[in-house]
C-alpha positions in Angstrom: 55.4 81.6 -30.8 52.9 84.4 -29.3 51.7 83.2 -26.0 49.2 86.1 -25.6 47.6 88.5 -28.3 48.6 92.0 -28.0 46.2 95.0 -27.4 46.3 97.8 -29.9 47.0 100.5 -26.6 49.6 97.8 -25.1 53.1 99.0 -24.5 54.6 95.6 -25.1 55.2 93.6 -27.9 53.9 89.9 -28.5 57.1 88.8 -27.6 57.5 90.8 -24.5 54.3 89.9 -23.1 54.9 86.1 -23.7 58.4 86.8 -22.1 56.8 88.6 -19.0 54.3 85.7 -18.7 57.3 83.1 -18.7 58.9 85.4 -16.2 55.9 85.6 -13.4 54.3 82.5 -13.8 55.1 79.4 -11.2 58.2 77.9 -12.2 56.7 74.4 -13.3 54.3 76.0 -15.3 56.8 78.0 -17.1 59.2 75.2 -17.8 56.0 73.4 -19.3 55.8 76.1 -21.7 59.0 76.5 -22.7 59.4 72.7 -23.5 56.4 73.3 -25.9 58.7 75.9 -27.8 61.1 75.2 -30.4 64.7 76.5 -29.9 64.3 79.7 -32.0 61.1 80.7 -30.3 63.0 80.2 -26.9 65.7 82.3 -28.1 63.4 85.1 -29.2 61.7 85.0 -25.9 64.7 85.0 -24.1 65.8 87.8 -26.1 62.5 89.8 -24.9 63.3 89.0 -21.5 66.9 90.6 -21.7 65.2 93.7 -23.0 62.7 94.0 -20.3 63.9 96.2 -17.5 61.1 96.5 -14.9 57.2 95.6 -15.1 54.6 97.2 -13.1 52.2 95.1 -11.2 49.1 96.2 -12.9 50.7 95.1 -16.3 51.8 91.8 -14.9 48.2 91.0 -13.8 46.9 92.3 -17.0 49.2 90.3 -18.9 48.6 87.2 -17.2 44.7 87.8 -17.0 44.6 88.1 -20.9 46.2 85.0 -21.3 44.0 83.2 -19.1 41.2 84.5 -20.7 42.4 84.1 -24.4 43.3 80.3 -23.1 39.8 79.6 -21.5 38.0 81.1 -24.6 40.3 79.2 -27.1 39.6 75.7 -25.3 35.7 76.3 -25.6 35.7 77.4 -29.2 35.0 74.5 -31.6 37.4 74.3 -34.4 35.1 73.7 -37.2 31.8 74.9 -38.2 30.2 71.5 -37.8 31.6 71.6 -34.2 29.9 74.7 -33.5 26.3 73.8 -34.7 26.6 70.6 -32.9 28.2 72.2 -29.4 27.4 75.7 -29.1 24.6 76.8 -31.7 22.0 74.9 -29.1 22.9 77.1 -26.4 22.5 80.1 -28.5 18.8 79.7 -29.5 15.5 79.8 -28.0 13.6 76.5 -27.2 11.2 77.1 -30.5 14.0 77.4 -32.7 16.2 74.8 -31.4 13.4 72.2 -31.6 12.5 73.3 -35.1 15.6 74.5 -36.9 18.5 72.7 -35.1 17.5 69.2 -36.3 17.6 70.4 -39.9 20.9 72.2 -39.6 22.4 68.9 -37.6 21.2 66.3 -40.3 23.6 68.3 -42.8 26.8 68.6 -40.5 26.1 65.4 -38.2 28.5 62.7 -39.0 27.6 60.8 -36.3 25.8 57.7 -38.1 28.9 57.6 -40.4 31.3 57.6 -37.6 29.0 54.9 -35.5 29.2 52.5 -38.9 32.9 52.8 -39.4 33.1 51.6 -35.6 31.3 48.5 -36.5 32.4 45.2 -38.2 30.8 45.5 -42.1 29.6 41.9 -41.5 27.7 42.7 -38.5 26.2 45.9 -40.4 25.3 43.8 -43.7 23.7 41.0 -41.5 21.4 43.8 -39.8 20.5 45.5 -43.3 19.7 42.1 -44.9 16.3 42.3 -43.4 15.3 45.7 -44.1 13.5 46.8 -47.2 15.7 47.6 -50.1 14.5 51.4 -50.1 15.8 51.3 -46.6 18.9 49.7 -47.2 19.7 52.5 -50.0 19.0 55.2 -47.6 21.1 53.8 -45.2 24.0 53.2 -47.5 23.7 57.1 -48.8 23.9 58.1 -45.2 27.0 56.1 -44.0 29.5 57.4 -46.2 31.2 56.0 -49.6 33.9 54.2 -47.9 31.3 52.5 -45.2 28.8 51.4 -47.9 31.2 50.1 -50.1 32.5 47.7 -47.4 28.7 46.5 -46.8 28.1 46.4 -50.5 30.9 43.9 -51.0 28.9 41.5 -48.6 25.7 41.8 -49.8 23.9 38.7 -51.9 24.6 39.5 -55.6 21.1 39.6 -56.5 20.4 42.7 -54.0 23.6 44.7 -55.4 21.9 46.1 -58.4 18.7 46.9 -56.7 19.9 48.6 -53.9 22.7 50.4 -56.2 19.8 51.7 -58.3 17.5 53.0 -55.6 20.6 54.9 -54.5 21.2 56.4 -57.4 18.1 57.8 -57.6 17.9 59.4 -54.2 17.6 63.2 -54.5 16.2 64.6 -51.4 15.4 62.3 -48.1 12.8 63.2 -45.6 14.5 64.1 -42.3 11.9 61.9 -40.5 12.9 59.2 -42.6 16.7 60.0 -42.0 16.1 60.1 -38.2 13.9 56.6 -38.4 16.6 54.9 -40.5 19.5 55.7 -38.7 18.0 55.1 -35.0 16.5 51.7 -36.0 20.1 50.6 -37.4 22.1 52.2 -34.6 19.8 50.5 -32.0 20.0 47.2 -33.9 24.0 47.3 -33.9 24.0 48.2 -30.3 26.5 50.3 -28.3 30.1 49.7 -28.5 30.4 47.8 -25.3 26.9 45.9 -26.2 28.7 43.1 -28.2 29.2 39.2 -27.5 32.1 37.5 -29.5 30.6 34.3 -30.7 33.1 33.0 -33.1 30.7 32.7 -36.2 33.1 30.4 -38.4 34.4 28.3 -35.3 31.0 27.7 -33.7 29.4 27.0 -37.0 31.9 24.6 -38.0 31.7 22.9 -34.5 27.7 22.6 -35.0 28.4 20.9 -38.7 31.0 18.7 -37.1 28.2 17.0 -34.8 25.9 16.6 -37.8 25.9 13.3 -39.8 28.5 13.5 -42.6 25.8 13.1 -45.5 23.8 16.1 -43.5 26.9 18.5 -43.2 28.0 17.7 -46.6 24.7 18.6 -48.0 24.9 21.8 -46.1 28.4 22.7 -46.9 27.6 22.1 -50.8 24.9 25.1 -50.5 27.3 27.1 -48.7 30.1 26.5 -51.7 27.5 27.4 -54.1 27.5 31.0 -52.6 30.9 31.5 -50.9 33.4 28.4 -51.5 36.1 29.7 -49.3 33.6 30.2 -46.4 32.6 26.3 -47.3 36.4 25.3 -47.0 36.9 27.3 -43.8 34.1 25.6 -42.1 35.2 22.2 -43.4 38.5 22.6 -41.8 37.4 23.6 -38.5 34.6 21.0 -38.1 37.0 19.1 -36.4 39.7 20.7 -33.9 43.1 19.3 -33.1 41.7 18.6 -29.6 39.2 16.1 -31.3 42.2 14.2 -32.4 42.4 12.8 -28.7 39.6 10.3 -29.5 41.9 8.4 -31.8 43.1 4.9 -30.5 46.9 4.8 -30.1 47.3 2.8 -33.2 45.1 5.8 -35.1 47.5 8.3 -33.7 50.6 6.3 -35.0 49.1 5.9 -38.3 48.4 9.7 -38.4 51.9 10.4 -37.2 53.6 8.2 -40.2 51.5 10.8 -42.6 52.4 14.2 -40.7 55.2 16.4 -41.5 57.4 16.7 -38.2 57.9 20.4 -38.6 53.9 20.7 -38.3 53.6 18.2 -35.4 56.3 20.3 -33.4 54.3 23.7 -34.2 51.0 22.0 -33.4 52.1 20.6 -29.8 53.5 23.9 -29.2 50.3 25.4 -29.0 48.3 22.1 -27.8 47.4 21.5 -24.2 49.8 19.3 -22.0 47.5 16.2 -22.2 47.6 16.6 -25.9 51.1 16.7 -25.9 51.4 13.9 -23.9 49.0 11.9 -26.1 50.8 12.2 -29.1 54.5 11.7 -27.8 53.4 8.5 -26.0 52.9 7.1 -29.7 56.6 8.1 -30.5 59.9 6.6 -29.4 61.1 7.9 -26.2 64.4 9.4 -28.3 62.0 11.2 -30.5 59.7 12.4 -27.8 62.5 14.0 -26.0 63.9 15.6 -29.1 60.2 17.1 -29.9 60.3 18.5 -26.3 63.6 19.9 -26.5 62.7 21.7 -29.9 59.6 22.6 -28.5 61.3 24.6 -25.7 64.0 26.1 -27.9 61.5 27.1 -30.5 60.2 30.4 -28.1 56.9 32.1 -28.7 55.1 31.2 -31.8 52.2 33.0 -33.7 49.0 31.7 -33.1 48.5 31.6 -36.9 51.3 29.4 -37.6 50.1 27.2 -34.8 46.5 27.1 -36.1 47.7 26.4 -39.6 49.8 23.6 -38.5 46.9 21.8 -36.5 44.5 22.3 -39.2 46.8 20.4 -41.6 47.1 17.8 -39.4 43.4 17.5 -38.9 43.0 17.5 -42.8 45.3 14.6 -43.0 43.5 12.8 -40.4 40.2 13.5 -42.0 41.7 12.0 -45.1 42.7 9.0 -43.5 39.3 8.5 -41.9 37.6 8.7 -45.3 39.9 6.4 -46.6 39.2 4.0 -43.7 42.8 4.0 -42.2 41.8 5.4 -39.1 38.4 5.8 -37.0 37.8 9.3 -36.0 34.9 9.8 -33.9 33.2 12.7 -34.9 29.5 13.9 -35.9 26.3 12.2 -35.6 25.7 8.6 -36.7 23.7 8.3 -39.7 20.8 6.4 -37.9 20.7 9.3 -35.1 19.1 11.6 -37.6 15.7 9.8 -37.2 15.9 10.1 -33.4 
């Protein structure tokens, strides 16, 4: 490991220069340098130290100075051509050339748009692009990189995929101003890294549907199922939450518990609020309630996905019983409310 380069007129080899540098640096810094070397490199530097008799002060200053200068230059020098174009070249050009030539060069080496898109949820990108003209979509897809474009393409409506693909394939040269317009517009629409609000798309949509009359949300879910059946099923499962079961009467809870798997009940209550736990357990025998509480305590931490799965299965059972008329579950609007 050569810590400094050797000048042609230098009487010291690279290893000797490295050894001198370590010998005359402050001890903590010298230790940090040695920690970065492997055993063989430390051995070679040590052997070089042993061969050095006496070093004149001017030589020490020159060796240390060369190292600091070289380190400074290396830390400033971009490692790749694109980095040089983006970070150094602007400082080397006169104002006129910077304004006319630099944008052209940057468009060819700049990956900022692709990097930006890769850090955004594909669903958000697809949603923003849905409102754009197919030609704009094609240009954006061509600029965002193959991996990003593939993720977005999967989320596009089937009827749009073919047209956008044809337009992308026919793109040969894109005007620079159009590139700037498209990337700027989509970047602005998607916002900054810290400019996002979690809205819980599926959960909030499901809760909205759950407050509509059953005939209304059934019609909506039929339309959703035609386009995305798994999404329709997710919405249906989450229209009613586990906490909504607290509206059941004691008799309703007792009827539900007869149809619920005991392991699911324990898992669901493990993630339930204290009031929910008490509400269910007051509808079982005191011995059963004690056993369930004990099992919940012994169980330890449980992944949220398992808890949610158990709660959703219990809710699904409750919905089935409600459809059969075995229990009354107060959810959604009454049919007459739609006309109000």
